N, C-alpha and C positions, 0 to 999 in steps of 0.2 A: 464396656469397661467400667461405666459408672456403677453397675451392680456389684462389682468386685471390691469397691471401697468398703472397708470395715469400720464399724463404729468404735468410739472410744471404749465402750463396754467390751467389745470383742478384742481390742488390744489388751485390755485388762486381763482377759483370760489367758494370755500368753505368759503371765507372770505369777510368782507367788503372791498370794493375797496377804494383806496386812503388813507389807514391808514399809519401813524397817522394823524388825522385831529382834531385840537383843535380850537373851535370857540367861547368859553367862557372862563372866568377864571375858575380855578378848586378849589373848586366845583362851578358849575354854579348855577343860581338862583333856578331852579327846584330841583336840587340835594340838595341844602342847605335846602329847605323847607322839603324835605323828611327826611333828616338827623336829622332835629330838631324834627320831629314827632317820629322818631325812638328813639331819646334820651328820649322823654317823656313817651313812651309806652313800649319800649323793656327793657330787663334786663341789669343791670350794668355789666354783664359779657361780653357783646358784645365788641369786641376788634378791629377787622379789620377796621371798619370805622374811627377809630382814626388815622390811617395811610393813608388809601385809601379813600379819601374824595370825593366820588361820589355815586350816586344811579344808578343802572344799569337797562337798558331797554332790550337789545338784545345782545346775544353772537353768533358769527359765527367763526368757526375755531379757530384761535389764535388771534381773534380781539373781542373787546367789544365796545358797544355803550351805553353811559349813557343817562339819561332822557333829557339832554340838547342837545343831538345830537353830542357830542364829541365822536370821535372814537379812540380807544387805541390799540396799539400792546400789547398783554398780554403775559408776560413771566412767568405766574404762573400756567395756566391750572387748576385753582381752587385748587391749591396745589396737582398737579399730579393726579387730578380726571378725567379731560377731555382729556385723551391722544389722542383720535381720533378727538378732537376739539369740541367746543360748537356747539350744534344743528346740529350735523353730519346728513345729509339727509338720508343716507343709514340706519343708526341706528334708526332715527326718524320714518321712514316708517315701520320698524319692530315693534316698540313700539306702533304706532298708530293702526296697525292691531291687536296686542295683546290686546290693551285697549278696543277694541270693543267686545272682547270675555269674558275674566275674568282677574281680577287683583290680588285677594287675595285667596290663597288656603292652608295656613299653609304649611305643607310639602307634601300634597297630590300632586302627580305628574301632570305636564303639559308637553307638548312638549317643551316649552321654558326651563323648568328646565332640561329636558333630553339633550337639545341642549348645554346648558352651561356645564353640567357635562361631556359630551363627549368632548367638546372643551378644557376644562381644563385638562382632562386626556391626550389629544393629545399633548399639549404644556408643560406638566410637565417636569422638568429637569431630565437628567440622567436615572437611573433605576427606577425612580418614574413614568416615562412615561408608561401608560398602566398598572401600578401596584399601583394605588392610589385610595383613597376614598376622597370625599369632604363632609364637614359638613358646613351648613349654620346655623347661630344663629341669634343674633341681627344684626342691620343694619350698625354698625360702626366698624372701625378698633379696637377700644377698645374691642368690643365683640369677635373679632377674636383672640385677645391675651388672653382673658379670656378662650376661648376654648382651646388654646394651653397649658395653665397652667393645665387645667383639664385633657387634653390628657396625659401630662407627668405624672401627679399624678396617673392616673388610670393604666398606663402601667409600671411604674417603682417604685421601693421601694424608700422610702424617700419622703419628701414634699418640700424641698428647690428648688428654681429656681435661676440659675445664670443669671444675666443680666449685662449690661455694662455701664460704665461711658459714658455720652453723648447720651445714648439711649433714644428714645422717643417711647412709646408703647400705650399711651392712657390716659384716665382720669377716668375710673371706678376703683373700689378698687384694684383689682388685677393688672390691666394694669398700674394704677398710681403708685403702689408700684414698678413695674418693670421699670417705667420711671425714669430717673436720675435727672431731674431738681428739685432742692431743693424747689424753690418758689412755684411750683405746688403742693407740698405735705405738706408743713410745717403746714398749718392750719387744716389738716385732719388726722393727726397721732392719733391713730395707723391705718395703712392699713393692708392688709393681711400679716401675718408673713412669714419668711422664704426666703425673697428675698435677694440675695447676689450680690452686685455690684462689678465688677472687672474692671481693666484698659482696655481701648480700645486704639489702636494705632493711636492717633491723632498726626501724625508724625511731623506736623508743631509746635506743642506744646507738645512734648513728656513728659508724666508724670514722666518719669525716667531721664529726662534731656539729652537725647541722640540726636545726629544728625542722619538723615536718612542713611547717608553713613557710620556711625560708630555704627550701631545698632546690638545688638546680640539678638534681639527679647525678651528683658527683660519682656515685657508685657505677652507674651506667656509663658515664663519660670516661671513667677509669678503664673499664673493659674495652670500650671503643678505642681508647688510646693504645691499649696493648696490641690491637690489630693494626692500627694505623702507623704507629711510630716504628721505623725500621730498626731502632735501637732499644725497643722495649724488652727484648729477650724472649718474646713468645714466638717460637717457631710454629708453623702451621699446625693447629690442632685438628684432630679427626672428629671430635664430638664435644658436646656440652651437656652435662647432666644437672638438672635443677629441680628442686621441689618447688612447684608453683606456690604452695603454702608449706612452710617448714613445720614439721610436726614435733620431732624429738627435742628440738632446741627451743620449743616454747610457743608453738602456734603463731608463727611470725608471718604477717601478711604484707607482701611488698606492694608498692604502688603499681597500678595497672600498666603504666607506661614503661615500667622496668621490665616486666615479662614480655611485653610487646617489643621493646627495644632489643632484648636478647634474641627473640625469634628473627627479627630483622637482621641483626648482626650475623647470625648463623646462616641465614639465606644468602647474604651478600658475600660471605667468606667461605662458602662451601663446607659448612660444619654441620654435622648431624645434631639436630636439636631434640634432646630427650627430656621429657618430663617424668620425674619420679612420682607416681601417684599411689605408691604402696600404702601410705596412710590416708591420704586425702581422697582417694578415688571411690567410685561406686556409691555415690549419693551422700557421702559423709558431710560435704560442705554446702549442701543445698542445691548442688548440680551434680550430674553424673561424675564429672571430672573437675579437679581443682583448676586446671588450665582454662576451663570454660568461663571462669570469672574474669579472665583477662582477654577474651575474644581472640585466642590464638589456637592454632592446631599444630602440635609438635610433629616431628617426624616419627617419633616412637614414644610409647608410654610403658613404663615398668609397672607391673601389677603383682600383688601377692596379698597377704593378710585376708581381707574380706572376700577375695575371689574364691576362696575355699568354702564359702557358704556359711558354715557354722563351726569352723575351726579346722577343717581339713587342710593339711599343708599342700598348697598349690601356688605356683608362681610362674611368671612368664612375661611376655612383652607383646604388645600390639604395635605394629609398625606399618607404614605405608608400603604397599606392595612393590613399589618401584625399588625399594631397598632389599627385596628378597633375592639376593644374589648368592646365598649360601648353596653349597652342594650337599647332597645327602650325608648326614653324620657330621657336618661342620660344627654343629652345636647339639650336644646329646646329653644323656643322663638316664640312669636306670628308671628313675621316677619322673619321666618326662610327660607329666599329665596323668596323675593317678586317677583311676576311673571314678572312685567314690568322690574325690575332690571335684572332678568335672561335673558329675551329676549334681553334687551339692551346689556348686557355683552357678550352674544353669538354673537350678530351682530357686536359688536366692535372687538372681536377677529377675526371674519371672515374678517372684513374690514382691520384690521392690517396685516393679512396674505396676502390678495389679493393685497394690495397696497404697500407691502414690507416696512411697517413703521418701523420695527425693524432695518433693514438695513439703512433706511433713518435717523433714530435717530443717528446711529453710524456715518454716513457720515456728517450730519449737525453738530453733536456734535464735530467732529474733527475740522471743520472750526471754530466754536464758541470758542473752547478751544484755538486754535492758536491765534485768534483775541484778546482774553482776556489776554493771556500770553504776546503778543506784547504790549498791554496796560500796563501790569505790569512793563515792562521794561522802559516805558516812564514816569511813574509817581512815586511819592515818597510814596504814602499811600496805595498801594496794596502789602500785605505781601505774599499772596499765592493765586494760582489759581489751582483748582482741579476738577475732575469729570470724568464721563463716559457718552458717548452719550449726550442726552439732559437733563442731570442731573449735573449741574455745579455750583460751588461756587467760589466767589471772596471775600477773606478776607481782610477787611480794617484795617489798623493799623496807629497809630500816627507816628510811627518810625519803619523802617524796622529792625533796630538793636535790639531795645528793644521789638518789637512786641506788644507794648501796644495796646489793642483793641480800635478801633475808632468808637464807636457806634454812636456818634453825627454826625460824617462825613457821615456815611451810611444813617442816617435819612435825611440829606440834599440831598444826591444823589437820594434817593427814591422819595423825594418830588419834586425835580426839574425834574426828569424823568417823573413823573406823569403830571406835568405842560406841558411837551412837548409831551405827548401822549404815554408814555411807562410805563407799569406796571412791576416793578421789585420787587421781593419778598425778605423778610428778614429772617434771621435765624442765627444760630451760638450760641456758649456758652455764648457770651457776646452781642448777636444780632448785630454783626458787619460783617456778611457775606451776600452778595447779592447772591440770588439763582436764577438760570435760569432753569426753568422747564416748557417750553412752550408745547403746543400741538405738537404731533409728525407730524401733518399735516401742520405745519407752512411752509410758502413758503420761499425759499431762499431770496427773495427780502425783505420780512418782517423781517426775522432774521437779514439780513445784516443791514437794516435800523434801527432796534431796537438797535443793538449793536453799530452802529455808534452814535446814540443819547446818549446812555449810556456812550460811550467813551468821547464824547464831554463834557458831564456834569462832568465826573470825572476829566478830564484835567482842566476844568475851576475852579473847587473847589480845585484841588490839588495846583494850583498856589496861592490860597488865604489862604490855611490852614497852 
């Protein structure tokens, strides 16, 4: 295994050289023409090009080239999709070989499907390792969450599902009901019934008004109260779905005892405990799974995004085999494990193991975290820095004392970073959190350079805000 570790120079070869390199205004003339065509032909639901004003040509590692030849350092990895980097050559070789054979088989087995099933069983957390089953359904994370809801209902009495404030779980009826953001849902009510949202420990903005050093875990005590009090209104739930580290709402890290307390509550009350690892999983946080930071093993884990290797749409769920009570066809879908996605996913897991990317994520993440914390100390408009591994959030505020969200300031930061060749992703309850979720293959040089540009932009804007 030691011989498989690649040097920093070899990581460098996975990327465009000389990044960032900006040779036109952003967007450039070719990008503008394509963006205009998209506006005429594509749906009005398209959102990312409103912020990231370019048309892309090629991706390599943690770098992107647009159609005008500008090269960017990318801190998004397609929102935690391309953990092993864009166009990873090891994965591409496996995919090309598979594409010459067969691409679509429903759930009739192929070697690619067996490979990814075995790989997932091997890296499953805790006592789920070697004691699990995998179900593939539709190709997106929303589908994985729908499967989790069904698994809870078929295994446990009751039909209610507990989810959390700040949680993001998808856009289909069940997953959207589980998602917390009001604006996503308000035009589509009613969604599926029985979803109960409870507080999540967003410690920087505690819903109970507590400070982190004076907290008695009121959030956990409140959930415990819902189970214990006969008049709480909570009829027996079937499942609980939680992001062990929340992604879309701003890389929010709960206290360890909160996640441990949830696991204990679920066990004591016969509730299926599901961890949504769609963004945080597969090495992103410096461990294979976000839940491992809290020393808990859930009953089920939802997976998508990076499980497709280099961007193939693949989603599903790993769960303890004792809950495999489904009959044939009880959960199905035409694309229930696309063969190219399976091949790519298995190859990506192999690459992650051989190149020690989980450890790399932890080490590079420690550097990035320190750099961002140092920046927080130097400027007036960063209220909080948080994260694990290469899953980091920087929360912008107008004033550190009032903590008033600074969405407009973040918009300016993102725009100016893009002009200088760095893609910084947005998120947070008020879209005031810069998220850093680059490919785990990013070189130290690119990480350092990207953070340096981000820091320069923030300092410049901080002086004028």
